[in-house]
MDTraj code that builds the backbone (N, CA, C; nanometers):
import mdtraj as md
import numpy as np

residues = "UNK UNK UNK UNK UNK UNK UNK UNK UNK UNK UNK UNK UNK UNK UNK UNK UNK UNK UNK UNK UNK UNK UNK UNK UNK UNK UNK UNK UNK UNK UNK UNK UNK UNK UNK UNK UNK UNK UNK UNK UNK UNK UNK UNK UNK UNK UNK UNK UNK UNK UNK UNK UNK UNK UNK UNK UNK UNK UNK UNK UNK UNK UNK UNK UNK UNK UNK UNK UNK UNK UNK UNK UNK UNK UNK UNK UNK UNK UNK UNK UNK UNK UNK UNK UNK UNK UNK UNK UNK UNK UNK UNK UNK UNK UNK UNK UNK UNK UNK UNK UNK UNK UNK UNK UNK UNK UNK UNK UNK UNK UNK UNK UNK UNK UNK UNK UNK UNK UNK UNK UNK UNK UNK UNK UNK UNK UNK UNK UNK UNK UNK UNK UNK UNK UNK UNK UNK UNK UNK".split()
xyz = np.array([
    [0.0848, -0.1177, 0.0000],
    [0.0000, 0.0000, 0.0000],
    [0.0889, 0.1233, 0.0000],
    [0.0660, 0.2114, -0.0942],
    [0.1434, 0.3344, -0.1035],
    [0.0507, 0.4534, -0.0854],
    [0.1033, 0.5558, -0.0207],
    [0.0248, 0.6780, -0.0016],
    [0.0492, 0.7694, -0.1214],
    [-0.0428, 0.7662, -0.2159],
    [-0.0335, 0.8538, -0.3326],
    [-0.0950, 0.9885, -0.2958],
    [-0.0710, 1.0866, -0.3810],
    [-0.1287, 1.2204, -0.3597],
    [-0.2813, 1.2127, -0.3564],
    [-0.3360, 1.1275, -0.4431],
    [-0.4817, 1.1111, -0.4508],
    [-0.5369, 1.0545, -0.3198],
    [-0.4707, 0.9518, -0.2662],
    [-0.5152, 0.8897, -0.1407],
    [-0.5014, 0.9866, -0.0231],
    [-0.3939, 1.0629, -0.0216],
    [-0.3730, 1.1606, 0.0854],
    [-0.4811, 1.2672, 0.0824],
    [-0.5169, 1.3140, -0.0381],
    [-0.6223, 1.4149, -0.0525],
    [-0.7559, 1.3583, -0.0052],
    [-0.7848, 1.2322, -0.0401],
    [-0.9100, 1.1686, 0.0017],
    [-0.9124, 1.1504, 0.1536],
    [-0.7978, 1.1093, 0.2112],
    [-0.7890, 1.0933, 0.3559],
    [-0.8168, 1.2267, 0.4250],
    [-0.7551, 1.3338, 0.3775],
    [-0.7732, 1.4659, 0.4379],
    [-0.9186, 1.5113, 0.4302],
    [-0.9821, 1.4885, 0.3146],
    [-1.1217, 1.5295, 0.2970],
    [-1.2140, 1.4508, 0.3898],
    [-1.1943, 1.3192, 0.3979],
    [-1.2774, 1.2367, 0.4840],
    [-1.2526, 1.2681, 0.6318],
    [-1.1282, 1.2990, 0.6643],
    [-1.0932, 1.3345, 0.8030],
    [-1.1656, 1.4624, 0.8427],
    [-1.1651, 1.5614, 0.7514],
    [-1.2321, 1.6885, 0.7794],
    [-1.3835, 1.6724, 0.7912],
    [-1.4399, 1.5734, 0.7201],
    [-1.5837, 1.5464, 0.7299],
    [-1.6208, 1.4855, 0.8652],
    [-1.5198, 1.4305, 0.9343],
    [-1.5459, 1.3731, 1.0662],
    [-1.5626, 1.2230, 1.0668],
    [-1.5286, 1.1557, 0.9561],
    [-1.5376, 1.0102, 0.9535],
    [-1.4345, 0.9501, 1.0476],
    [-1.4652, 0.8338, 1.1022],
    [-1.3702, 0.7666, 1.1906],
    [-1.2572, 0.7081, 1.1073],
    [-1.1486, 0.6740, 1.1752],
    [-1.0339, 0.6163, 1.1052],
    [-1.0718, 0.4841, 1.0397],
    [-1.1573, 0.4058, 1.1041],
    [-1.2028, 0.2789, 1.0455],
    [-1.2835, 0.3029, 0.9189],
    [-1.3702, 0.4035, 0.9210],
    [-1.4518, 0.4355, 0.8039],
    [-1.3640, 0.4843, 0.6882],
    [-1.2638, 0.5651, 0.7222],
    [-1.1730, 0.6158, 0.6189],
    [-1.0942, 0.5006, 0.5575],
    [-1.0475, 0.4087, 0.6427],
    [-0.9734, 0.2927, 0.5930],
    [-1.0597, 0.2107, 0.4979],
    [-1.1872, 0.1933, 0.5309],
    [-1.2776, 0.1177, 0.4438],
    [-1.2967, 0.1907, 0.3105],
    [-1.3070, 0.3220, 0.3141],
    [-1.3227, 0.4017, 0.1915],
    [-1.1986, 0.3920, 0.1022],
    [-1.0812, 0.3965, 0.1649],
    [-0.9576, 0.3915, 0.0871],
    [-0.9295, 0.2510, 0.0351],
    [-0.9679, 0.1490, 0.1102],
    [-0.9532, 0.0098, 0.0667],
    [-0.8098, -0.0326, 0.0439],
    [-0.7915, -0.1431, -0.0283],
    [-0.6623, -0.1975, -0.0681],
    [-0.5582, -0.2019, 0.0440],
    [-0.5899, -0.2695, 0.1531],
    [-0.4923, -0.2928, 0.2589],
    [-0.4677, -0.1764, 0.3523],
    [-0.5478, -0.0725, 0.3456],
    [-0.5322, 0.0406, 0.4369],
    [-0.6037, 0.0053, 0.5670],
    [-0.5289, 0.0134, 0.6762],
    [-0.5872, -0.0195, 0.8062],
    [-0.6218, 0.1080, 0.8821],
    [-0.6970, 0.0891, 0.9860],
    [-0.7341, 0.1994, 1.0749],
    [-0.6068, 0.2656, 1.1298],
    [-0.5115, 0.1815, 1.1740],
    [-0.3876, 0.2354, 1.2303],
    [-0.3051, 0.3105, 1.1258],
    [-0.3083, 0.2654, 1.0014],
    [-0.2364, 0.3351, 0.8950],
    [-0.2968, 0.4741, 0.8738],
    [-0.4288, 0.4816, 0.8801],
    [-0.4978, 0.6107, 0.8649],
    [-0.4601, 0.7038, 0.9793],
    [-0.4631, 0.6525, 1.1023],
    [-0.4297, 0.7347, 1.2192],
    [-0.2855, 0.7825, 1.2103],
    [-0.1948, 0.6926, 1.1740],
    [-0.0542, 0.7296, 1.1616],
    [-0.0310, 0.8359, 1.0559],
    [-0.0952, 0.8194, 0.9405],
    [-0.0772, 0.9166, 0.8318],
    [-0.1372, 1.0520, 0.8705],
    [-0.2535, 1.0497, 0.9353],
    [-0.3168, 1.1746, 0.9796],
    [-0.2268, 1.2467, 1.0791],
    [-0.1632, 1.1705, 1.1645],
    [-0.0718, 1.2294, 1.2625],
    [0.0500, 1.2912, 1.1924],
    [0.1071, 1.2189, 1.0977],
    [0.2235, 1.2697, 1.0248],
    [0.1889, 1.3919, 0.9401],
    [0.0658, 1.3945, 0.8878],
    [0.0210, 1.5098, 0.8087],
    [-0.0198, 1.6268, 0.8981],
    [-0.0202, 1.6029, 1.0313],
    [-0.0597, 1.7025, 1.1302],
    [-0.2003, 1.7554, 1.1045],
    [-0.2918, 1.6617, 1.0709],
    [-0.4315, 1.6993, 1.0548],
    [-0.4875, 1.7340, 1.1928],
    [-0.5865, 1.8231, 1.1963],
    [-0.6381, 1.8685, 1.3263],
    [-0.6961, 1.7505, 1.4044],
    [-0.6703, 1.7522, 1.5328],
    [-0.7215, 1.6423, 1.6161],
    [-0.8698, 1.6615, 1.6405],
    [-0.9335, 1.5500, 1.6726],
    [-1.0780, 1.5531, 1.6952],
    [-1.1074, 1.4941, 1.8312],
    [-1.2201, 1.5309, 1.8885],
    [-1.2542, 1.4721, 2.0179],
    [-1.2770, 1.3220, 2.0055],
    [-1.2460, 1.2508, 2.1105],
    [-1.2620, 1.1061, 2.1113],
    [-1.4087, 1.0687, 2.1011],
    [-1.4438, 0.9738, 2.0135],
    [-1.5830, 0.9321, 2.0053],
    [-1.6246, 0.8528, 2.1285],
    [-1.5291, 0.7970, 2.2000],
    [-1.5599, 0.7197, 2.3200],
    [-1.5990, 0.8125, 2.4334],
    [-1.5292, 0.9234, 2.4447],
    [-1.5585, 1.0211, 2.5485],
    [-1.6451, 1.1299, 2.4880],
    [-1.7724, 1.1123, 2.4938],
    [-1.8655, 1.2071, 2.4359],
    [-1.8781, 1.3341, 2.5174],
    [-1.9591, 1.4250, 2.4699],
    [-1.9812, 1.5528, 2.5381],
    [-2.0405, 1.5328, 2.6770],
    [-2.1263, 1.4319, 2.6926],
    [-2.1895, 1.4104, 2.8229],
    [-2.0867, 1.3746, 2.9291],
    [-1.9828, 1.3009, 2.8910],
    [-1.8778, 1.2641, 2.9857],
    [-1.7997, 1.3872, 3.0281],
    [-1.7676, 1.4720, 2.9316],
    [-1.6938, 1.5941, 2.9640],
    [-1.7784, 1.6870, 3.0495],
    [-1.9057, 1.6966, 3.0206],
    [-1.9939, 1.7834, 3.0975],
    [-2.0069, 1.7344, 3.2408],
    [-2.0144, 1.6037, 3.2596],
    [-2.0248, 1.5482, 3.3953],
    [-1.9013, 1.5814, 3.4769],
    [-1.7846, 1.5754, 3.4152],
    [-1.6623, 1.6069, 3.4880],
    [-1.6601, 1.7527, 3.5301],
    [-1.7083, 1.8403, 3.4460],
    [-1.7080, 1.9818, 3.4774],
    [-1.8087, 2.0148, 3.5870],
    [-1.9211, 1.9439, 3.5900],
    [-2.0267, 1.9703, 3.6860],
    [-1.9967, 1.9104, 3.8229],
    [-1.9163, 1.8057, 3.8257],
    [-1.8883, 1.7361, 3.9514],
    [-1.8342, 1.8333, 4.0556],
    [-1.8909, 1.8252, 4.1758],
    [-1.8481, 1.9136, 4.2841],
    [-1.7210, 1.8583, 4.3473],
    [-1.6321, 1.9462, 4.3845],
    [-1.5106, 1.8982, 4.4501],
    [-1.5443, 1.8409, 4.5878],
    [-1.4755, 1.7320, 4.6218],
    [-1.5004, 1.6682, 4.7499],
    [-1.4346, 1.7485, 4.8605],
    [-1.5036, 1.7570, 4.9721],
    [-1.4474, 1.8269, 5.0869],
    [-1.3435, 1.7388, 5.1532],
    [-1.2326, 1.7995, 5.1881],
    [-1.1322, 1.7265, 5.2630],
    [-1.1693, 1.7332, 5.4104],
    [-1.1531, 1.6191, 5.4750],
    [-1.1791, 1.6181, 5.6173],
    [-1.0718, 1.6998, 5.6861],
    [-1.1174, 1.7890, 5.7736],
    [-1.0212, 1.8673, 5.8487],
    [-0.9638, 1.7793, 5.9580],
    [-0.8346, 1.7604, 5.9532],
    [-0.7687, 1.6761, 6.0511],
    [-0.7238, 1.7655, 6.1657],
    [-0.7671, 1.7301, 6.2846],
    [-0.7310, 1.8068, 6.4019],
    [-0.5850, 1.7785, 6.4358],
    [-0.5097, 1.8823, 6.4579],
    [-0.3702, 1.8687, 6.4964],
    [-0.3663, 1.8363, 6.6451],
    [-0.3023, 1.7249, 6.6789],
    [-0.2917, 1.6823, 6.8185],
    [-0.1508, 1.7142, 6.8675],
    [-0.1417, 1.8038, 6.9644],
    [-0.0125, 1.8434, 7.0205],
    [0.0119, 1.7711, 7.1519],
    [0.1271, 1.7921, 7.2069],
    [0.1644, 1.7300, 7.3337],
    [0.0657, 1.7651, 7.4446],
    [0.0135, 1.8856, 7.4407],
    [-0.0802, 1.9297, 7.5440],
    [-0.2166, 1.8613, 7.5319],
    [-0.2483, 1.8066, 7.4132],
    [-0.3775, 1.7418, 7.3903],
    [-0.3778, 1.5947, 7.4311],
    [-0.2616, 1.5351, 7.4528],
    [-0.2532, 1.3913, 7.4781],
    [-0.3185, 1.3516, 7.6100],
    [-0.3917, 1.2400, 7.6039],
    [-0.4494, 1.1779, 7.7232],
    [-0.4170, 1.0297, 7.7162],
    [-0.4619, 0.9537, 7.8135],
    [-0.4325, 0.8102, 7.8145],
    [-0.5087, 0.7343, 7.7068],
    [-0.6106, 0.7949, 7.6484],
    [-0.6908, 0.7257, 7.5474],
    [-0.6575, 0.7682, 7.4049],
    [-0.5559, 0.8522, 7.3866],
    [-0.5188, 0.9029, 7.2538],
    [-0.3884, 0.8380, 7.2089],
    [-0.3814, 0.8015, 7.0802],
    [-0.2610, 0.7430, 7.0226],
    [-0.1481, 0.8463, 7.0251],
    [-0.0351, 0.8052, 7.0764],
    [0.0781, 0.8956, 7.0944],
    [0.1862, 0.8770, 6.9874],
    [0.1496, 0.8214, 6.8727],
    [0.2455, 0.7994, 6.7640],
    [0.2834, 0.9355, 6.7050],
    [0.4137, 0.9707, 6.7071],
    [0.4555, 1.1014, 6.6560],
    [0.4567, 1.1061, 6.5034],
    [0.4338, 1.2245, 6.4511],
    [0.4354, 1.2452, 6.3072],
    [0.5189, 1.3691, 6.2784],
    [0.6292, 1.3511, 6.2097],
    [0.7174, 1.4628, 6.1784],
    [0.8323, 1.4729, 6.2765],
    [0.9059, 1.5810, 6.2674],
    [1.0214, 1.6039, 6.3549],
    [0.9787, 1.6972, 6.4681],
    [1.0166, 1.6647, 6.5911],
    [0.9714, 1.7449, 6.7049],
    [1.0028, 1.8938, 6.6950],
    [1.1056, 1.9339, 6.6244],
    [1.1405, 2.0748, 6.6132],
    [1.0588, 2.1504, 6.5088],
    [0.9870, 2.0794, 6.4225],
    [0.9124, 2.1436, 6.3141],
    [0.7778, 2.1965, 6.3619],
    [0.7262, 2.2959, 6.2899],
    [0.5962, 2.3553, 6.3246],
    [0.4807, 2.2577, 6.3038],
    [0.4929, 2.1657, 6.2075],
    [0.3839, 2.0736, 6.1774],
    [0.3929, 1.9418, 6.2544],
    [0.4793, 1.9349, 6.3563],
    [0.4918, 1.8144, 6.4379],
    [0.3620, 1.7923, 6.5144],
    [0.3164, 1.6660, 6.5150],
    [0.1923, 1.6320, 6.5848],
    [0.1901, 1.4845, 6.6191],
    [0.0822, 1.4423, 6.6833],
    [0.0638, 1.3025, 6.7188],
    [-0.0562, 1.2493, 6.6430],
    [-0.0671, 1.1151, 6.6345],
    [-0.1734, 1.0506, 6.5577],
    [-0.3110, 1.0997, 6.6024],
    [-0.3423, 1.0828, 6.7288],
    [-0.4686, 1.1343, 6.7818],
    [-0.5868, 1.0407, 6.7730],
    [-0.5721, 0.9245, 6.7085],
    [-0.6826, 0.8279, 6.7045],
    [-0.6990, 0.7658, 6.8420],
    [-0.8039, 0.6896, 6.8588],
    [-0.8275, 0.6248, 6.9876],
    [-0.7221, 0.5170, 7.0106],
    [-0.6591, 0.5208, 7.1286],
    [-0.5525, 0.4266, 7.1602],
    [-0.6093, 0.2923, 7.2009],
    [-0.5318, 0.1879, 7.1744],
    [-0.5661, 0.0528, 7.2164],
    [-0.5568, 0.0497, 7.3692],
    [-0.6476, -0.0202, 7.4348],
    [-0.6484, -0.0191, 7.5814],
    [-0.5152, -0.0690, 7.6362],
    [-0.4621, 0.0017, 7.7341],
    [-0.3377, -0.0298, 7.8042],
    [-0.2125, -0.0131, 7.7172],
    [-0.2259, 0.0365, 7.5969],
    [-0.1109, 0.0614, 7.5103],
    [-0.1143, 0.2077, 7.4649],
    [0.0001, 0.2642, 7.4317],
    [0.0020, 0.4062, 7.3957],
    [-0.0392, 0.4385, 7.2517],
    [-0.0627, 0.3349, 7.1684],
    [-0.0900, 0.3589, 7.0267],
    [-0.2247, 0.3015, 6.9830],
    [-0.2729, 0.3493, 6.8676],
    [-0.3926, 0.2925, 6.8051],
    [-0.3553, 0.1565, 6.7455],
    [-0.4536, 0.0835, 6.6962],
    [-0.4266, -0.0514, 6.6431],
    [-0.3267, -0.0497, 6.5276],
    [-0.3406, 0.0472, 6.4378],
    [-0.2505, 0.0570, 6.3218],
    [-0.1056, 0.0767, 6.3669],
    [-0.0838, 0.1667, 6.4610],
    [0.0516, 0.1942, 6.5058],
    [0.1038, 0.0856, 6.6005],
    [0.0153, 0.0174, 6.6726],
    [0.0574, -0.0973, 6.7541],
    [0.1154, -0.2068, 6.6641],
    [0.0524, -0.2284, 6.5498],
    [0.1000, -0.3304, 6.4560],
    [0.2401, -0.2970, 6.4056],
    [0.2710, -0.1695, 6.3937],
    [0.4035, -0.1286, 6.3479],
    [0.5047, -0.1329, 6.4630],
    [0.4625, -0.0953, 6.5831],
    [0.5544, -0.0853, 6.6960],
    [0.5841, -0.2189, 6.7615],
    [0.4836, -0.3038, 6.7716],
    [0.4991, -0.4306, 6.8421],
    [0.4876, -0.5452, 6.7433],
    [0.6003, -0.6033, 6.7094],
    [0.6007, -0.7148, 6.6155],
    [0.6480, -0.8397, 6.6884],
    [0.5774, -0.9484, 6.6662],
    [0.6110, -1.0739, 6.7338],
    [0.7493, -1.1215, 6.6915],
    [0.8235, -1.1710, 6.7911],
    [0.9572, -1.2203, 6.7647],
    [0.9502, -1.3701, 6.7413],
    [1.0288, -1.4190, 6.6464],
    [1.0292, -1.5623, 6.6202],
    [1.0956, -1.6341, 6.7383],
    [1.0533, -1.7558, 6.7672],
    [1.1128, -1.8299, 6.8790],
    [1.2640, -1.8445, 6.8612],
    [1.3345, -1.8525, 6.9737],
    [1.4805, -1.8595, 6.9741],
    [1.5325, -1.9764, 6.8911],
    [1.4645, -2.0919, 6.8981],
    [1.5078, -2.2092, 6.8199],
    [1.5114, -2.1769, 6.6706],
    [1.4070, -2.1093, 6.6223],
    [1.3985, -2.0749, 6.4796],
    [1.5088, -1.9770, 6.4402],
    [1.5371, -1.8806, 6.5269],
    [1.6434, -1.7840, 6.4968],
    [1.7784, -1.8524, 6.4933],
    [1.7999, -1.9464, 6.5841],
    [1.9283, -2.0168, 6.5910],
    [1.9502, -2.1052, 6.4680],
    [1.8415, -2.1611, 6.4129],
    [1.8531, -2.2423, 6.2915],
    [1.9054, -2.1582, 6.1749],
    [1.8627, -2.0326, 6.1712],
    [1.9062, -1.9440, 6.0635],
    [2.0505, -1.8994, 6.0832],
    [2.0910, -1.8822, 6.2079],
    [2.2251, -1.8319, 6.2376],
    [2.3289, -1.9445, 6.2278],
    [2.2952, -2.0652, 6.2738],
    [2.3909, -2.1770, 6.2807],
    [2.4623, -2.2047, 6.1483],
    [2.3921, -2.2114, 6.0335],
    [2.4642, -2.2394, 5.9073],
    [2.5640, -2.1284, 5.8718],
    [2.5375, -2.0084, 5.9111],
    [2.6269, -1.8980, 5.8797],
    [2.7546, -1.9115, 5.9615],
    [2.7422, -1.9482, 6.0895],
    [2.8583, -1.9594, 6.1763],
    [2.9481, -2.0780, 6.1372],
    [2.8892, -2.1838, 6.0863],
    [2.9662, -2.3029, 6.0471],
    [3.0484, -2.2784, 5.9216],
    [2.9889, -2.2025, 5.8287],
    [3.0466, -2.1853, 5.6969],
    [3.1674, -2.1048, 5.6960],
])
top = md.Topology()
chain = top.add_chain()
for i, resn in enumerate(residues, 1):
    res = top.add_residue(resn, chain, resSeq=i)
    for name in ("N", "CA", "C"):
        top.add_atom(name, md.element.get_by_symbol(name[0]), res)
traj = md.Trajectory(xyz[None], top)
């Protein structure tokens, strides 16, 4: 398949009419594919067209959609801490934005469940640890 001047002129005319790349390929025939039409249109720098998949209604819905409100997160400082508040620090103590988690603490522990999982991790039994270390010491 060769792009002759005649085929290029026909492609440009059909493109300007708003035909899809598949329709143009069918009109041109003789082994011209949809992708060949798109590639040639791109190389010819023909004006782009809106996507047929994303119609006007989709664009209008995006424009109309209201922005979601962000939840205002209360800053928990050292003075706000009680025995029922998670004391997991966030940031560097010298910075202005330093704060604590502030969620409800797990009973008898200083952190919420999420931070307890990070702070307190179960240790493998000594026998299991020794099995891993023994081959290294022998070698």
